[in-house]
C-alpha positions in Angstrom: 8.9 -9.3 -9.8 8.6 -12.0 -12.0 6.7 -14.7 -10.3 4.7 -17.8 -11.8 1.2 -17.7 -10.5 1.4 -21.0 -9.2 4.5 -20.0 -7.1 4.5 -20.1 -3.4 5.3 -16.5 -1.9 9.0 -16.0 -1.3 9.6 -14.1 2.0 13.3 -14.8 1.9 14.2 -12.8 -1.0 17.3 -10.5 -0.5 16.8 -7.8 -3.2 15.4 -4.5 -2.1 14.2 -3.2 -5.2 12.4 -6.4 -7.1 11.7 -8.5 -4.2 11.0 -12.2 -5.3 11.8 -11.9 -8.6 12.6 -15.6 -10.0 14.3 -14.6 -13.1 18.1 -15.1 -13.3 20.6 -14.0 -15.9 20.3 -11.6 -18.8 19.7 -12.3 -22.7 21.2 -10.3 -25.3 18.8 -7.7 -26.7 17.0 -8.6 -30.3 17.8 -5.2 -32.2 15.3 -5.6 -35.1 11.4 -6.0 -34.2 10.1 -9.5 -35.0 7.2 -9.5 -37.6 4.0 -10.2 -36.0 2.8 -13.8 -37.0 -0.1 -14.3 -34.7 -2.1 -11.4 -32.8 -1.0 -10.9 -29.4 -3.9 -11.0 -26.6 -3.4 -7.9 -24.8 -5.6 -6.5 -22.1 -5.1 -3.4 -20.1 -7.5 -2.2 -17.4 -8.1 -0.1 -14.5 -10.9 1.9 -13.0 -8.2 4.3 -11.9 -7.4 5.9 -15.3 -9.6 7.2 -18.1 -10.5 5.0 -21.5 -8.1 7.5 -23.2 -5.2 6.8 -20.9 -5.6 3.1 -20.8 -5.9 2.9 -24.9 -2.8 5.1 -25.3 -0.8 3.0 -22.7 -2.2 -0.2 -24.6 -1.0 1.1 -27.9 2.4 1.8 -26.5 2.7 -1.6 -24.8 1.7 -3.1 -28.1 4.2 -1.3 -30.0 6.9 -2.5 -27.4 5.8 -6.2 -27.6 7.6 -6.6 -31.2 10.7 -5.6 -29.7 11.3 -7.9 -27.0 13.8 -10.7 -27.3 11.0 -13.7 -26.7 7.5 -13.8 -28.9 4.4 -12.9 -26.9 1.0 -14.5 -27.1 -0.9 -12.9 -24.2 -0.3 -10.0 -21.7 -2.8 -8.9 -19.2 -2.2 -5.6 -17.2 -3.8 -4.3 -14.3 -3.4 -0.8 -12.9 -3.7 -1.0 -9.1 -3.8 1.5 -6.4 -1.5 1.2 -3.1 -4.0 -0.9 -1.3 -4.6 -3.4 -4.0 -0.8 -3.5 -4.6 0.0 -3.9 -0.8 -2.8 -6.9 -0.7 -1.0 -8.6 -4.0 2.5 -8.1 -2.5 1.5 -9.7 0.9 -0.4 -12.6 -0.6 2.5 -13.5 -3.1 5.6 -12.3 -1.1 4.5 -12.1 2.7 5.4 -8.4 2.4 2.9 -5.7 3.6 4.2 -2.7 1.3 3.5 -1.6 -1.8 5.7 -2.0 -5.1 5.9 -0.4 -8.6 5.5 -3.8 -10.5 4.7 -7.5 -9.7 4.7 -10.0 -12.7 3.2 -13.4 -13.0 4.7 -15.3 -15.9 2.3 -18.4 -16.8 4.4 -19.7 -19.3 8.4 -20.3 -18.6 9.1 -21.7 -22.1 8.0 -20.6 -25.4 5.9 -17.7 -26.3 5.0 -15.2 -23.3 2.1 -15.4 -21.3 1.9 -13.0 -18.2 -0.2 -11.0 -16.0 1.6 -7.8 -14.8 0.1 -5.8 -12.0 1.3 -1.9 -11.8 0.7 0.7 -8.8 -0.5 3.9 -9.9 0.1 5.6 -6.9 3.7 4.5 -6.7 3.7 5.7 -10.4 2.5 9.1 -9.6 5.3 9.5 -6.7 7.9 8.7 -9.0 6.6 10.7 -11.8 6.4 13.9 -9.4 10.0 13.1 -7.9 11.4 12.6 -11.8 9.6 15.3 -13.6 7.7 13.2 -16.1 4.2 11.7 -16.6 2.3 9.3 -14.7 1.8 7.2 -18.0 5.3 7.2 -18.7 6.2 5.8 -15.4 3.6 3.2 -15.9 4.9 2.0 -19.3 8.3 2.0 -17.8 6.8 -0.6 -15.1 5.3 -2.6 -17.9 8.4 -2.8 -20.0 10.5 -3.5 -16.6 7.8 -6.5 -15.9 7.8 -7.8 -19.6 12.0 -7.8 -19.5 11.9 -10.0 -16.3 10.1 -12.4 -18.3 12.7 -12.2 -21.1 15.4 -13.1 -18.8 16.6 -9.7 -17.6 17.3 -9.1 -13.8 18.5 -6.1 -11.6 19.7 -7.8 -8.7 23.4 -6.3 -9.0 24.6 -3.3 -10.4 25.9 -4.6 -13.6 22.5 -6.7 -14.4 20.5 -3.6 -13.5 22.5 -1.4 -15.8 22.1 -3.9 -18.7 18.4 -4.0 -17.7 17.6 -0.3 -17.7 19.7 0.0 -21.1 17.4 -2.3 -22.6 14.3 -0.6 -21.1 15.9 2.7 -22.7 16.2 1.0 -26.0 12.7 -0.6 -26.0 11.3 2.9 -25.3 13.4 4.5 -27.9 12.3 1.9 -30.6 8.5 3.4 -30.1 9.3 7.0 -30.2 9.5 7.4 -26.5 12.0 9.2 -24.3 14.0 6.9 -21.6 12.0 7.2 -18.0 14.3 5.4 -15.5 16.2 7.5 -13.2 18.2 5.5 -10.6 16.3 6.0 -7.0 18.3 7.9 -4.1 18.9 5.7 -1.3 16.5 5.9 1.4 17.6 7.3 4.6 
């Protein structure tokens, strides 16, 4: 979800995967990394995972930032559990359910400044289902949130395919395998 911090809750959204996303349209991906002009203020925090895992995720996210189609000045990432994510989802979207990622973009023009919440419990469930690591799933959630801030969307099949192709490209650019796997329809 891409929700400005100053936005009001958006209970009327109709997208089932990314409820409340306010980003529309796609942008063509940038194919070569931008040179780092200024250091990015990147924080990643959690009481749920070890300092070593935090450091590894932070390093991977930092590598991805150079490949985004938008310059970045600040990224704050919080890894949460279901209860915290439900609280956040309820506050901003009036939905008392968990979700994988909620993105709060504080700059809509110019360099990206964003806060991202990702759900460890959701990552554990998805990683188990798709047979990859929890941290790979968390990285995917972070990349997904960043791409929403860069104009990507996944509200229809074509846009979703473009967004997931870009996720794969970004992960490959940092030497990481593709992670996304379409979820089976819920019954």
